[in-house]
KOLMIFI-694219 format. One record per residue (C-alpha): residue number from 0; residue in one letter; x, y, z. Coordinates in Angstrom, 1 decimal, decimal comma, padded with zeros to 4 digits. Example, Ala and Ser with C-alpha at 12.3 -4.5 7.8 and 13.67 -1.06 7.14 Angstrom:
pos  code  x  y  z
0  a  012,3  -004,5  007,8
1  s  013,7  -001,1  007,1
***
This chain:
pos  code  x  y  z
0  m  145,5  -014,5  101,4
1  t  146,9  -015,7  098,0
2  r  147,8  -019,1  099,5
3  l  144,4  -019,4  101,0
4  l  142,6  -018,8  097,7
5  e  145,0  -021,1  095,9
6  g  144,0  -023,9  098,4
7  q  140,3  -023,2  097,9
8  l  140,8  -023,3  094,1
9  r  142,6  -026,6  094,2
10  q  139,9  -028,1  096,4
11  s  137,2  -026,8  094,0
12  q  139,0  -028,2  091,0
13  k  139,4  -031,6  092,8
14  m  135,6  -031,6  093,7
15  d  134,7  -030,7  090,1
16  a  136,9  -033,6  088,7
17  i  135,3  -036,0  091,2
18  g  131,9  -034,7  090,2
19  q  132,6  -035,3  086,5
20  l  133,6  -038,9  087,3
21  a  130,6  -039,5  089,6
22  g  128,2  -038,1  087,0
23  g  129,6  -040,3  084,3
24  v  129,3  -043,4  086,5
25  a  125,7  -042,4  087,3
26  h  124,9  -041,9  083,7
27  d  126,2  -045,4  082,8
28  f  124,3  -047,0  085,7
29  n  121,1  -045,2  084,7
30  n  121,3  -046,8  081,2
31  m  121,7  -050,2  082,8
32  l  119,0  -049,6  085,3
33  t  116,6  -048,5  082,6
34  a  117,0  -051,9  081,0
35  i  116,9  -053,9  084,3
36  m  113,9  -052,1  085,8
37  g  112,1  -051,9  082,4
38  y  112,3  -055,6  081,6
39  a  111,3  -056,4  085,2
40  e  108,2  -054,2  084,6
41  l  107,4  -056,0  081,4
42  l  107,8  -059,4  083,1
43  l  105,4  -058,4  085,9
44  a  102,8  -057,7  083,3
45  e  102,9  -061,3  082,1
46  p  099,8  -063,1  083,4
47  a  101,4  -066,5  083,2
48  l  103,9  -065,8  086,1
49  t  103,5  -067,9  089,2
50  e  103,3  -066,1  092,6
51  d  106,9  -067,1  093,4
52  q  108,1  -065,9  090,1
53  r  106,2  -062,6  090,5
54  e  107,8  -062,1  093,9
55  d  111,3  -062,8  092,5
56  v  110,8  -060,2  089,7
57  s  109,4  -057,7  092,2
58  q  112,6  -058,1  094,2
59  i  114,6  -057,4  091,1
60  r  112,7  -054,2  090,4
61  a  112,9  -053,1  094,0
62  a  116,7  -053,6  094,0
63  g  116,8  -051,5  090,8
64  e  114,8  -048,7  092,5
65  r  117,3  -048,7  095,4
66  a  120,2  -048,5  093,0
67  a  118,4  -045,7  091,1
68  s  118,2  -043,8  094,4
69  l  122,0  -044,0  094,8
70  t  122,5  -042,8  091,2
71  q  120,3  -039,8  092,0
72  q  122,6  -039,0  094,9
73  l  125,6  -039,2  092,6
74  l  123,9  -036,9  090,1
75  a  123,1  -034,5  092,9
76  f  126,8  -034,3  093,8
77  s  127,8  -033,9  090,1
78  r  125,0  -031,2  089,7
79  h  123,2  -033,2  087,1
80  q  120,1  -034,1  089,2
81  v  116,7  -033,4  087,7
82  r  115,1  -030,4  089,5
83  q  111,6  -028,9  089,8
84  p  112,5  -025,5  091,4
85  r  110,1  -022,9  092,7
86  v  110,3  -019,9  095,0
87  v  110,6  -021,0  098,6
88  r  112,1  -019,9  102,0
89  i  114,7  -022,1  103,7
90  s  113,0  -021,4  107,0
91  e  109,7  -023,0  105,8
92  v  111,6  -026,1  104,8
93  v  113,3  -026,4  108,2
94  t  110,0  -025,8  110,1
95  n  108,1  -028,4  108,1
96  l  110,9  -031,0  108,8
97  l  111,2  -030,4  112,6
98  p  108,7  -033,1  113,7
99  m  110,3  -035,7  111,4
100  l  113,8  -034,7  112,7
101  r  112,8  -035,2  116,3
102  r  111,5  -038,7  115,5
103  i  114,6  -039,6  113,5
104  l  117,3  -038,3  115,9
105  g  115,6  -039,4  119,1
106  e  115,1  -037,9  122,5
107  h  118,8  -037,9  123,5
108  i  119,4  -035,0  121,0
109  e  117,9  -031,6  121,7
110  i  116,9  -029,6  118,6
111  a  117,0  -025,8  118,8
112  a  115,6  -024,0  115,8
113  s  115,7  -020,2  115,2
114  e  114,3  -018,2  112,3
115  d  115,3  -014,8  111,0
116  e  112,2  -012,9  109,7
117  r  114,4  -011,4  107,0
118  d  115,1  -014,8  105,6
119  p  114,9  -014,0  101,8
120  p  113,3  -016,4  099,3
121  v  115,4  -018,7  097,1
122  f  114,7  -020,5  093,9
123  g  115,1  -024,2  094,5
124  d  113,7  -027,7  094,5
125  v  111,9  -028,3  097,8
126  t  112,8  -032,1  097,8
127  q  116,4  -031,2  097,3
128  l  116,3  -028,6  100,1
129  e  114,8  -031,3  102,3
130  q  117,6  -033,6  101,4
131  i  120,1  -031,0  102,5
132  v  118,5  -030,5  105,9
133  l  117,9  -034,2  106,5
134  n  121,4  -035,3  105,5
135  l  123,1  -032,6  107,6
136  a  120,9  -033,3  110,6
137  i  121,4  -037,1  110,4
138  n  125,2  -036,5  110,0
139  a  125,1  -034,3  113,1
140  g  123,1  -036,9  115,0
141  d  125,7  -039,6  114,2
142  a  128,4  -037,2  115,6
143  m  126,4  -037,0  118,9
144  a  125,8  -040,7  119,6
145  g  125,9  -040,0  123,4
146  g  123,5  -037,0  123,1
147  g  123,9  -033,3  122,4
148  v  122,3  -030,2  120,9
149  l  121,5  -029,7  117,2
150  t  121,0  -026,1  116,3
151  l  119,2  -025,2  113,0
152  r  119,4  -021,5  112,3
153  t  118,1  -019,7  109,2
154  g  118,7  -016,1  108,3
155  h  120,3  -013,8  105,7
156  a  123,7  -012,4  104,8
157  d  125,0  -009,6  102,6
158  l  128,3  -010,9  101,3
159  d  130,5  -008,0  100,1
160  e  133,5  -007,7  097,8
161  a  135,8  -008,3  100,8
162  f  134,2  -011,6  101,7
163  a  134,1  -012,7  098,0
164  g  137,8  -011,8  097,7
165  s  138,8  -014,2  100,5
166  h  136,4  -017,0  099,5
167  f  136,8  -018,7  096,2
168  d  133,7  -019,0  093,9
169  v  131,6  -016,6  095,9
170  v  129,7  -013,7  094,2
171  p  128,8  -010,6  096,2
172  g  125,1  -010,3  097,0
173  t  122,3  -011,1  099,4
174  y  122,0  -014,7  100,5
175  s  119,6  -016,9  102,5
176  t  121,6  -018,7  105,1
177  l  121,3  -022,0  106,9
178  e  123,5  -023,0  109,8
179  v  123,5  -026,6  111,1
180  i  125,5  -026,7  114,4
181  d  126,2  -029,8  116,5
182  t  128,0  -030,4  119,8
183  g  129,5  -033,7  118,7
184  a  133,0  -035,1  118,3
185  g  134,2  -032,6  115,7
186  m  136,6  -033,2  112,8
187  d  140,3  -032,8  112,2
188  e  141,7  -031,0  109,2
189  t  142,3  -034,2  107,2
190  t  138,7  -035,3  107,6
191  r  137,3  -031,8  106,9
192  a  139,2  -031,8  103,5
193  r  137,4  -035,0  102,4
194  i  133,9  -034,9  103,8
195  f  132,2  -033,9  100,6
196  e  133,8  -036,7  098,5
197  p  131,4  -039,4  097,4
198  f  131,7  -042,7  099,4
199  f  134,1  -041,1  102,0
200  t  132,9  -041,9  105,5
201  t  134,2  -042,2  109,0
202  k  131,3  -044,4  110,0
203  p  131,7  -048,1  110,7
204  l  131,4  -050,6  107,9
205  g  127,7  -051,1  107,0
206  r  126,5  -047,7  108,3
207  g  125,7  -045,2  105,6
208  t  126,8  -045,0  102,0
209  g  129,2  -042,0  102,2
210  l  126,9  -040,0  099,9
211  g  125,0  -037,8  102,3
212  l  127,4  -034,9  102,5
213  s  128,4  -035,2  098,8
214  t  124,7  -034,9  097,9
215  v  124,4  -031,7  100,1
216  y  127,5  -030,3  098,3
217  g  126,2  -031,0  094,8
218  i  122,7  -029,5  095,5
219  v  124,2  -026,3  097,0
220  k  126,5  -025,8  094,1
221  q  123,6  -026,6  091,6
222  m  121,7  -023,7  093,2
223  r  124,8  -021,4  092,8
224  g  125,3  -021,4  096,5
225  t  128,3  -022,1  098,7
226  i  129,0  -024,2  101,8
227  w  131,7  -023,8  104,5
228  v  132,5  -026,1  107,4
229  y  134,0  -025,1  110,7
230  s  135,1  -027,9  113,1
231  e  137,7  -028,9  115,5
232  p  138,1  -032,3  117,4
233  g  136,0  -032,2  120,5
234  a  134,4  -028,9  119,6
235  g  131,5  -029,9  117,4
236  s  130,9  -028,8  113,8
237  t  129,2  -025,9  112,1
238  f  128,0  -026,2  108,5
239  r  127,1  -022,8  107,1
240  l  125,3  -022,7  103,8
241  y  124,6  -019,7  101,6
242  f  121,9  -019,7  098,9
243  p  121,5  -016,7  096,5
244  r  118,4  -014,6  097,1
245  h  115,7  -015,1  094,4
246  v  115,2  -011,7  092,8
247  e  112,6  -012,5  090,2
248  a  109,6  -013,4  092,3
249  a  107,4  -013,8  089,3
250  a  109,4  -016,7  087,9
251  t  107,7  -020,1  088,2
252  a  108,5  -023,7  087,5
253  g  106,4  -026,4  086,0
254  e  104,7  -028,7  088,6
255  g  105,0  -032,4  088,1
256  t  101,7  -033,9  086,9
257  g  102,5  -037,5  087,7
258  t  102,1  -040,5  085,3
259  p  098,6  -041,5  084,5
260  q  097,6  -045,0  085,3
261  q  096,0  -045,6  081,9
262  v  098,2  -044,4  079,0
263  a  096,8  -044,2  075,4
264  g  098,9  -045,7  072,6
265  g  098,8  -044,9  068,9
266  h  099,7  -045,9  065,4
267  e  102,2  -043,3  064,4
268  t  105,8  -044,1  063,3
269  v  108,5  -043,5  066,0
270  l  112,2  -043,1  065,2
271  v  114,2  -044,4  068,2
272  v  117,9  -043,3  068,5
273  e  119,8  -044,9  071,4
274  d  123,4  -046,2  071,4
275  e  122,9  -048,6  074,3
276  a  121,4  -051,8  072,8
277  p  119,4  -053,0  075,9
278  v  117,8  -049,6  076,4
279  r  117,1  -049,3  072,6
280  a  115,4  -052,7  072,6
281  f  113,3  -051,9  075,7
282  v  112,1  -048,6  074,3
283  a  111,2  -050,3  071,0
284  r  109,4  -053,1  072,7
285  v  107,3  -050,8  074,9
286  l  106,3  -048,5  072,0
287  e  105,4  -051,5  069,8
288  h  103,2  -052,8  072,7
289  y  101,4  -049,5  072,6
290  g  100,7  -049,9  068,9
291  y  103,4  -047,6  067,4
292  q  105,4  -048,4  064,3
293  v  109,0  -048,3  065,5
294  l  112,3  -047,7  063,6
295  s  115,3  -048,4  065,8
296  t  118,7  -046,9  065,2
297  a  121,9  -046,8  067,2
298  n  123,4  -043,4  066,3
299  p  122,6  -040,1  064,6
300  a  124,1  -041,1  061,2
301  e  122,0  -044,2  061,1
302  a  119,0  -042,2  062,2
303  l  119,5  -039,7  059,3
304  r  119,7  -042,5  056,8
305  t  116,6  -044,2  058,1
306  a  114,7  -041,0  058,2
307  g  115,7  -040,4  054,5
308  q  114,0  -043,7  053,6
309  n  110,8  -043,2  055,6
310  a  108,7  -040,1  054,9
311  h  106,0  -040,6  057,6
312  i  108,0  -040,4  060,9
313  s  105,9  -038,5  063,4
314  i  108,3  -038,3  066,4
315  v  111,9  -039,0  067,2
316  v  112,8  -040,5  070,6
317  t  116,5  -039,9  071,1
318  d  119,2  -040,0  073,7
319  i  120,9  -036,6  074,2
320  r  124,5  -037,7  074,4
321  m  125,7  -040,3  071,9
322  p  128,9  -041,2  070,0
323  g  128,8  -039,4  066,8
324  g  126,6  -036,5  067,8
325  t  123,9  -035,2  070,1
326  g  120,1  -035,6  070,2
327  p  119,4  -031,8  069,8
328  d  121,7  -031,6  066,7
329  l  120,0  -034,7  065,2
330  v  116,5  -033,3  065,8
331  a  117,6  -029,9  064,2
332  a  118,8  -031,8  061,1
333  l  115,6  -033,8  060,9
334  r  113,4  -030,8  061,3
335  r  115,1  -029,1  058,3
336  r  113,4  -031,9  056,3
337  d  110,2  -031,9  058,3
338  p  109,5  -028,9  060,5
339  a  106,5  -030,6  062,1
340  l  108,5  -033,5  063,5
341  r  108,0  -034,0  067,3
342  a  110,8  -034,9  069,6
343  l  111,3  -036,6  073,0
344  f  114,8  -036,6  074,6
345  m  116,2  -039,2  077,0
346  s  119,2  -039,0  079,2
347  g  120,9  -040,5  082,2
348  y  121,9  -037,0  083,2
349  s  119,7  -034,0  083,9
350  d  120,2  -032,5  080,5
351  i  117,4  -030,0  080,4
352  a  120,1  -027,3  080,3
353  v  121,3  -028,8  077,0
354  l  117,8  -028,6  075,6
355  a  117,4  -025,0  076,7
356  a  120,6  -024,1  074,9
357  n  119,1  -025,5  071,8
358  g  115,9  -023,6  072,1
359  d  113,8  -026,3  073,8
360  p  113,7  -025,5  077,6
361  d  110,4  -027,3  078,3
362  d  110,9  -030,5  080,4
363  r  107,8  -032,0  078,9
364  h  110,1  -033,0  076,1
365  f  112,6  -034,7  078,5
366  l  112,6  -038,2  080,0
367  a  115,2  -039,0  082,7
368  k  116,6  -042,5  082,9
369  p  115,7  -044,8  084,4
370  f  112,1  -044,6  083,4
371  s  109,1  -047,0  083,3
372  a  107,1  -048,2  080,3
373  a  104,2  -046,0  081,4
374  d  106,4  -043,0  081,7
375  l  107,7  -043,5  078,2
376  a  104,3  -044,1  076,6
377  a  102,8  -041,1  078,4
378  k  105,6  -038,8  077,3
379  v  105,4  -040,0  073,6
380  r  101,6  -039,6  073,5
381  g  101,8  -036,2  075,2
382  a  104,4  -034,9  072,6
383  l  102,3  -036,2  069,7
384  d  099,1  -034,6  071,0
385  e  100,5  -031,2  071,7
386  p  099,0  -028,4  069,5
387  a  101,1  -027,6  066,5
***
């Protein structure tokens, strides 16, 4: 038993280390994509572009959007993806996806779905839960190229101290369960040990990104759940997922409101703090376009000096993680001088948890990279117009 737990611990530590690396890579790419997609957006707004030029820039922006989709998968694996959770039942997610799954997988694969009426509610992002089901189903379909049966089974499980004692990182309690079972080729032990690593794949070159199962792993862990895989060559595979039951049914999450098509500008003074020069220049250019007076700085120390020389700053737009300090610490220091100062935080991670730890859990004050000019302008205007 001790050797089994030691192996599980080593695997968990390896996945955590890979997750930190993946999250850092995604963060850096999100900074670059903010500039690439942002400047493409500004170019598309130029009336002097020819149709050919407009098409070229549109292709640049579309490529940026595809790249942003990949970084979101990396962030999901590293547990830094932005979430909009609410109370939901896993069985509802599966039922709603069945028509799509039948179209995607084709007639050569039979889908059998069963639901346990005692399936408890969980607190999760519906889009992420759909990602889990789709990725696992598509992976199973690839393992049954010649046809087979895919079984989707939802239910519940009461995991006791004995189970937790033999499974690393499991807390005793009631869980909602999802089983995805295929009759495909199965996996050997070496493959099973690596299936959740980003970019690992057994598929032929050009098929898939190797991010499907790593995305599943990250989302499950972000929800404080666990996932176990049972497979042998020639005997198919079973993915068994456990999601902790939601016990506070009254808890709710903010619903996304979308970005308005027409965004109001203003004439207030905005202090921008961003260490990445291309992102800083893009943010400043957008805000100046919307009529704001912009003071651009590259780090917290420079921002404090600039704020000391300008008494009429209305809002600070700052990155959360920077060399020399954090955005929340900077805002706290600035608010000691001006308690009425508004703030908007930017990050290539999902850093809402950082804001919550600093007493600002509202995602209305958070802007995830990459973002559009309209997203930025709407967030700034919204923060400035909030009641004091």
